[in-house]
C-alpha positions as CSV (number, residue, x, y, z in Angstrom):
1,K,256.5,67.2,6.3
2,L,259.0,65.5,8.6
3,I,259.0,62.1,10.1
4,I,261.5,61.3,13.0
5,E,262.1,57.7,13.8
6,V,263.9,56.3,16.8
7,D,264.9,52.7,16.3
8,G,265.7,50.0,18.8
9,K,268.2,47.2,18.2
10,I,265.6,45.1,16.4
11,H,265.9,47.5,13.5
12,Q,269.6,46.6,13.1
13,I,268.7,43.1,12.0
14,P,269.4,42.9,8.2
15,E,265.9,42.0,7.1
16,N,264.4,44.8,9.2
17,E,267.0,47.3,7.9
18,E,265.9,46.3,4.4
19,S,262.2,46.7,5.3
20,D,262.9,50.1,6.8
21,E,264.7,51.3,3.7
22,V,261.8,50.3,1.5
23,R,259.4,52.1,3.8
24,T,261.6,55.2,3.9
25,K,261.7,55.3,0.1
26,W,258.0,55.0,-0.1
27,L,257.5,57.9,2.4
28,E,259.9,60.0,0.5
29,S,258.0,59.4,-2.7
30,K,255.0,60.9,-0.9
31,E,257.1,64.0,-0.1
32,F,257.9,63.1,3.5
33,K,261.4,63.8,4.9
34,V,262.5,60.9,7.1
35,I,265.4,61.1,9.6
36,R,266.3,58.1,11.8
37,F,268.2,57.8,15.1
38,K,269.2,54.8,17.1
39,N,268.1,54.5,20.7
40,E,271.7,54.7,21.8
41,E,272.2,58.0,20.0
42,V,269.2,59.6,21.7
43,L,270.3,58.4,25.2
44,S,274.0,59.1,24.9
45,D,273.9,62.4,23.0
46,P,270.4,64.0,22.9
47,E,271.9,67.4,22.2
48,K,273.5,66.2,18.9
49,V,270.2,64.6,18.0
50,L,268.3,67.8,18.6
51,S,270.9,69.6,16.5
52,E,270.3,67.3,13.6
53,I,266.5,67.7,13.9
54,L,266.9,71.5,14.0
55,K,269.1,71.5,10.9
56,V,266.3,69.8,9.0
57,L,263.5,72.0,10.4
58,L,265.2,75.3,10.3
59,F,267.4,75.3,7.2
60,G,266.0,78.3,5.4
61,E,266.9,80.6,2.5
62,D,270.4,81.8,1.9
63,L,270.9,85.0,4.0
64,G,274.4,85.7,2.7
65,G,276.6,83.3,4.6
66,T,279.4,85.7,5.2
67,S,278.2,87.3,8.5
68,R,280.0,86.1,11.6
69,I,278.3,85.9,15.0
70,L,280.1,85.4,18.3
71,L,278.2,83.6,21.1
72,A,279.3,83.2,24.7
73,T,277.9,82.4,28.1
74,V,279.3,85.1,30.3
75,K,281.8,84.7,33.1
76,G,280.3,83.0,36.2
77,D,277.7,81.0,34.3
78,V,278.0,77.4,33.0
79,H,274.6,77.1,31.3
80,D,274.7,76.8,27.5
81,I,271.8,74.7,26.1
82,G,269.9,77.8,24.9
83,K,273.0,79.3,23.5
84,N,273.8,76.1,21.6
85,I,270.3,76.1,20.1
86,V,270.7,79.7,18.9
87,G,274.1,78.7,17.4
88,V,272.4,75.8,15.5
89,V,269.6,78.1,14.3
90,L,272.0,80.7,13.0
91,G,274.3,78.1,11.5
92,C,271.4,76.6,9.6
93,N,270.7,80.0,8.2
94,N,274.2,80.4,6.8
95,Y,275.7,82.5,9.5
96,E,279.2,81.7,10.7
97,V,279.1,81.1,14.4
98,V,282.1,81.5,16.7
99,D,281.0,79.8,20.0
100,L,283.3,80.5,22.9
101,G,281.4,78.1,25.3
102,V,280.7,79.0,29.0
103,M,282.4,81.0,31.7
104,V,283.8,83.4,29.2
105,S,285.4,86.6,30.5
106,A,284.7,90.0,29.0
107,D,288.3,90.3,27.8
108,K,288.2,87.0,25.9
109,I,284.8,87.9,24.3
110,L,286.0,91.3,23.1
111,Q,289.4,90.1,22.0
112,T,288.0,87.2,20.1
113,A,285.5,89.5,18.5
114,I,288.3,91.7,17.3
115,D,290.5,88.8,16.1
116,N,287.6,87.2,14.1
117,K,286.1,90.5,12.9
118,V,282.6,89.4,14.0
119,D,279.5,91.3,13.0
120,V,277.4,90.7,16.1
121,I,278.1,89.6,19.7
122,G,275.6,87.5,21.5
123,L,275.7,87.1,25.3
124,S,273.9,84.3,27.2
125,G,273.2,83.6,30.8
126,L,270.8,81.7,33.1
127,I,271.7,82.8,36.7
128,T,271.0,86.2,38.1
129,P,274.7,87.3,38.5
130,S,275.0,86.9,34.7
131,L,272.9,90.1,34.4
132,D,275.6,92.2,36.0
133,E,278.3,90.6,33.9
134,M,276.4,91.5,30.8
135,V,276.2,95.1,31.9
136,Y,280.0,95.0,32.4
137,V,280.5,93.6,28.9
138,A,278.4,96.4,27.4
139,M,280.4,99.0,29.4
140,E,283.6,97.5,28.1
141,M,282.4,97.5,24.5
142,E,281.6,101.2,24.8
143,R,284.9,102.0,26.5
144,R,286.9,100.1,23.7
145,G,284.9,101.8,20.9
146,F,282.9,98.9,19.6
147,K,280.2,99.7,17.1
148,I,278.7,96.2,16.4
149,P,275.3,95.1,17.7
150,L,275.0,93.3,21.1
151,L,272.4,90.6,21.6
152,I,271.2,89.6,25.1
153,G,269.5,86.2,25.8
154,G,268.9,83.7,28.5
155,A,266.3,82.6,31.1
156,T,267.0,85.5,33.6
157,T,267.2,88.2,30.9
158,S,264.3,90.3,29.8
159,R,263.4,93.2,27.6
160,V,263.0,95.5,30.6
161,H,266.4,94.6,32.1
162,T,268.1,95.0,28.7
163,A,266.4,98.4,28.1
164,V,267.0,99.7,31.6
165,K,270.3,98.3,32.7
166,I,272.3,97.2,29.6
167,A,271.4,99.4,26.6
168,P,272.2,102.8,28.4
169,N,275.8,101.6,28.7
170,Y,276.4,101.0,25.0
171,S,275.7,103.5,22.3
172,S,275.4,100.9,19.5
173,P,272.3,98.6,19.1
174,V,271.5,96.3,22.1
175,V,268.6,93.9,21.5
176,H,267.0,91.3,23.8
177,V,266.3,88.1,22.0
178,L,263.4,86.2,23.6
179,D,264.2,82.8,22.2
180,A,266.2,81.0,19.5
181,S,263.4,81.3,16.9
182,R,263.8,85.1,17.0
183,S,267.6,85.2,16.6
184,V,267.6,85.0,12.8
185,P,265.1,87.9,12.1
186,V,266.9,90.0,14.7
187,V,270.3,89.4,13.2
188,S,269.2,89.8,9.6
189,N,267.7,93.2,10.5
190,L,270.7,94.4,12.4
191,I,273.2,93.7,9.7
192,N,270.9,94.0,6.6
193,P,272.8,95.2,3.6
194,D,269.8,97.5,2.9
195,N,270.8,100.5,5.0
196,K,267.2,101.7,5.3
197,I,265.9,98.4,6.6
198,Q,268.8,98.3,9.1
199,S,268.4,101.9,10.3
200,D,264.6,101.7,10.6
201,Y,264.9,98.5,12.7
202,I,267.6,100.0,15.0
203,Q,265.5,103.2,15.4
204,S,262.4,101.1,16.2
205,I,264.4,99.3,19.0
206,K,265.6,102.6,20.4
207,V,262.1,104.1,20.5
208,E,260.7,100.9,22.0
209,Y,263.4,100.7,24.7
210,E,263.1,104.4,25.6
211,K,259.4,103.8,26.2
212,V,260.2,100.8,28.4
213,R,262.6,102.9,30.4
214,I,260.0,105.7,30.9
215,D,257.3,103.1,31.9
216,H,259.8,101.5,34.3
217,S,260.7,104.8,35.9
218,K,257.0,105.7,36.4
219,K,256.3,102.4,38.1
220,R,259.2,103.0,40.5
221,A,258.2,106.6,41.2
222,A,254.6,105.5,42.0
223,K,255.6,103.3,44.9
224,N,255.5,104.8,48.4
225,F,258.2,103.3,50.5
226,V,258.1,103.5,54.3
227,S,261.2,103.9,56.5
228,L,262.9,100.9,58.1
229,S,261.6,101.9,61.5
230,Q,258.0,102.1,60.2
231,A,258.4,98.7,58.5
232,R,259.5,97.2,61.8
233,Q,256.6,98.7,63.6
234,N,254.2,97.1,61.1
235,R,255.7,93.6,61.6
236,F,253.5,90.7,62.4
237,I,253.2,90.1,66.1
238,S,252.0,86.7,67.2
239,D,250.6,85.7,70.6
240,W,250.2,82.0,70.6
241,N,248.6,82.0,74.0
242,K,245.5,83.8,72.6
243,I,245.2,81.5,69.6
244,Q,243.2,78.3,69.8
245,I,244.6,75.8,67.3
246,K,242.3,72.9,66.5
247,K,243.6,69.4,66.4
248,P,243.3,67.8,63.0
249,E,240.7,65.0,62.7
250,M,243.5,62.7,61.6
251,L,247.2,62.7,62.2
252,G,249.9,61.0,60.1
253,V,249.7,59.7,56.5
254,S,246.3,58.9,55.1
255,V,246.1,56.6,52.1
256,L,243.0,56.8,49.9
257,K,242.8,53.6,47.8
258,N,240.6,53.3,44.7
259,Y,239.5,56.8,45.0
260,S,237.5,58.0,42.0
261,L,239.0,60.8,39.9
262,S,235.5,62.1,39.3
263,A,235.3,62.9,43.0
264,L,238.5,64.9,42.8
265,R,237.8,66.6,39.6
266,K,235.8,69.5,41.1
267,Y,238.8,70.5,43.2
268,I,241.3,70.8,40.3
269,D,242.5,74.3,39.4
270,W,242.6,74.1,35.5
271,T,244.4,77.5,35.2
272,P,247.9,76.0,34.4
273,F,246.2,73.6,31.9
274,F,244.8,76.4,29.9
275,M,248.0,78.4,30.2
276,T,249.8,75.5,28.5
277,W,247.6,76.2,25.5
278,E,248.4,79.9,25.8
279,L,244.9,80.7,27.0
280,K,245.5,83.2,29.7
281,G,243.0,83.7,32.5
282,K,242.1,82.3,35.9
283,Y,239.8,79.3,36.1
284,P,236.8,79.3,36.1
285,A,236.5,83.0,35.2
286,I,238.2,82.3,31.9
287,F,235.0,80.7,30.6
288,D,233.5,84.2,30.5
289,S,236.4,85.7,28.5
290,D,235.4,87.5,25.3
291,K,238.8,86.5,23.8
292,Y,239.2,82.9,24.9
293,G,235.8,81.7,26.2
294,R,234.9,79.7,23.1
295,E,238.3,78.0,22.8
296,V,238.3,77.2,26.5
297,G,234.9,75.6,26.4
298,G,235.9,73.3,23.6
299,L,239.1,72.4,25.2
300,F,237.4,71.7,28.5
301,E,235.0,69.3,26.8
302,I,238.0,67.3,25.4
303,R,239.5,67.3,28.9
304,K,236.3,65.6,30.3
305,E,237.0,62.7,28.0
306,I,240.5,62.3,29.5
307,V,239.9,62.9,33.2
């Protein structure tokens, strides 16, 4: 049980500090963990604050502490928030993390991996060109005879792209990691001292990715593409002289003051609202879902009290 407190300047007054300390001790006696931050800390360095919170939340059992993981955002990409979170999660689970930062070339990644004798390389990227750079890094790892696992992560990456474009270029394990929470189980399986657990996991990834490649190939083969000349013949042709465009009843900006939300409620599409709760389906058809119908109904009743 964790309590996170963010204190304003009033908490820095001596009598308030004393009161906070007494309250913290009482909470800890009730088996709560209390961590405190000042407003200035949250505003000036939110990443550090997040790191401290994650250390408390995610510090788990000892996984050996000797394995070394190299993390890098590939060349051409400056995004690193996700990578940094992965680094914190791995560090909290006793892995040694070598973080090369952003805009890192393939040569630097691989040479650092050799110099530091790392056990796993993790590549991160957010923009689309990063995907091609990851393919290049995988090809270089194969060319230079690397045998260590390669992890792929980032907003633009996917299991399909990893299986279809990256994995075929590297004969050792290549695994797509969906988010930071998955990094520890993936790494622990890939470098597990129990050879059977390790080999079974690697084999399961190979089988899974082969199926992904086959399915992807079938989808591409099923598409019937027309020639460029045919596509141009099918283009939309407009004739504005034959179209009667009605003039709107009102032009310009209309301001509706004191308009009741109850009048607007029936026009709201609640699909994104339900998706936030991981209830997948289109509104209002989702009410008839065998899987989610009951939960959706209850959530919708709560929503009525809010809007």
